[in-house]
C-alpha positions, 0 to 999 in steps of 0.5 A: 500500500502507498499511504496518503501521509505517513510520518517519516522518523529520520533524524534524532528523534530516538535519541532524544525520547530515549534521554527523556525517558532515561532521565525520568523527564516524560511529562509537562516539565523537561528541557526539551518542551522549553527547546523545542518551543524556541525552535519553533519561535525562531524558525517561524520569526516569531519572539514567542512559542507556546506548545500544546497538546493538540493544534486544536488546543491551540486555536481554542486558547487562541480564541480565548485570547484574541476575546472571544465570548459566548454570544459572538461570531468569527469567521471561518472558512468553509473548506478547512478540517473541521477543528478549525469551526469546533474551538469556536463552539466551545466558547459558545461563539458561532462561525460564519462560514465564507467560500474560498479562493482558487487555491482553496484558501478564504476567499478574501473577495467574500470576505470583503462582501461580506463586512461590507454588504451584511455587516453594520459597525455600531458602538465600535463594534461590527455587527452581523445584520442578519443574526444580530451578534457582533463579529469578532474575529476572523480565522484564515487558515493556509489550506494544504499549506498555501498561504492565504493573502493575510496583508489583505486580510490583516488589513481587513480585520483592522478595518472592521475591528476583528482579531485575526487568528492564523490558522497555519496547522498545515503551513509549517515551513511555508513562506508568504511574501519572504514571511514564514507561516505562523507569525503574519496575525497577533495569534498564529497556531501550528500541529504537529498530528502525524500527518504533518509535515513536522509530527510530534506525534500529537501536539501544536503550538501559539506563536505571536510577537506578543509578551503579554500573550505568550505569558497568558497562552502558557497560563492558560495551558497549564490549568490557570496555575499561579502558584506551584506550591500551594496550587492556587488558580484564579481562572478556569485553565485547561490541561493543554502543555505539551509533554517533554516527550512529544517535544523531544520527537518534535524537536528532532523533527522540526531541526530536517524541516528545510529538507522535508519542505525541498522533497515535498516540493520536490514531489510534487513537481514530478506530480506536476510533469506526470499529469500535468501542471493544470491539473493539480492545485497551484499557488499564489505567485507571492507564496512558497507552499510547503505543499503538505497536501497534493491536491489533484483536479479532477474534472467534475464528481464523476470523474472524482469518484472514478479517480478515488475507486481506482486508486483504492483498488490499487492499494494506493490511499487517497482522500477528497477535499473534506467535506464543506464545513458548513454541510456538517451535521453539527453547523448545518444551522449556522450562516454560510454566506455565499458558497459557491466555489468551495462546493465546485471543488468539493466535487474536483478535488483528490488528495494525492500520496504525499509523504516526505519519503516517496520514492520514484516507483511511488510517484510513477505508479499513483500517476500511471493509476490516476491516468488510466481513471482519467482515460483518453 
């Protein structure tokens, strides 16, 4: 079988994890957590990083830090993994779903239209005309590692008084106009799930240049503990801190990030050669994606089913684009604004195997099966 995206252990992972076990530092205390955070901040270009148990945990805390309250609204893309929307509901807030552009990222024009046409300014707040709720934040996602247009999104957010939480969970190593994704807003989030370009088996991180935000993030992720001896807690906190074992694994993986990005991009280029650039999801000219996932564009939904069926029958693990979040049962009643392109891409996109260690034989075999399913 050729897996969709498997973790590759190729550096000092065993050495670092063994050190944790032999020294007994396996919980949230230990040197590797701090080392991992420092390395992350350095790689991304942020002043501070706070390591968490998951990317979802990082998003949850980031929305709290962004000031999102129960009963308010957060603008999120409908083309994303559902974990982008779930933390909004954890807080008792409501997502408003937007369409995507041809790169699968939040449609900037749709965001502008929604804010201009569907919202009003009242007492310094942006209010959704339809629901009467305050719109507090926007969460752009770099889908499949392809950067969203963060400068334009940040500018719109400033104009309408919205906080921006950058969901860079798929984009470690990606570049936006020469800058690293994850540090393009006041708060950014990463994920180190097993299928990410750098994995700790599970984990995430909050990134920021604001010392106050960083301190509050570290405080909330460690059960809001004021005093380690007396166990004083003045706020509701969360058991979201990453442990030393995961950080050790993540640190070793991070040391090989540039090689991983280079391999991902090279393999994507081979798919382009075999299947044609027009048949692969591309990146904007001002960006450099880490090419986390490789999106193949089918002609229509029937063709998509043919490609999925042919690959799975050949023991090649592929996946369709996520079902748009506004169509998922927990969110079917939530507001979705002018969703058109997302539905079109849902009918067309199939993600091809994209592991860092894909061989030439793997690539040739996948391309051959996809071409056969496409027909003459």
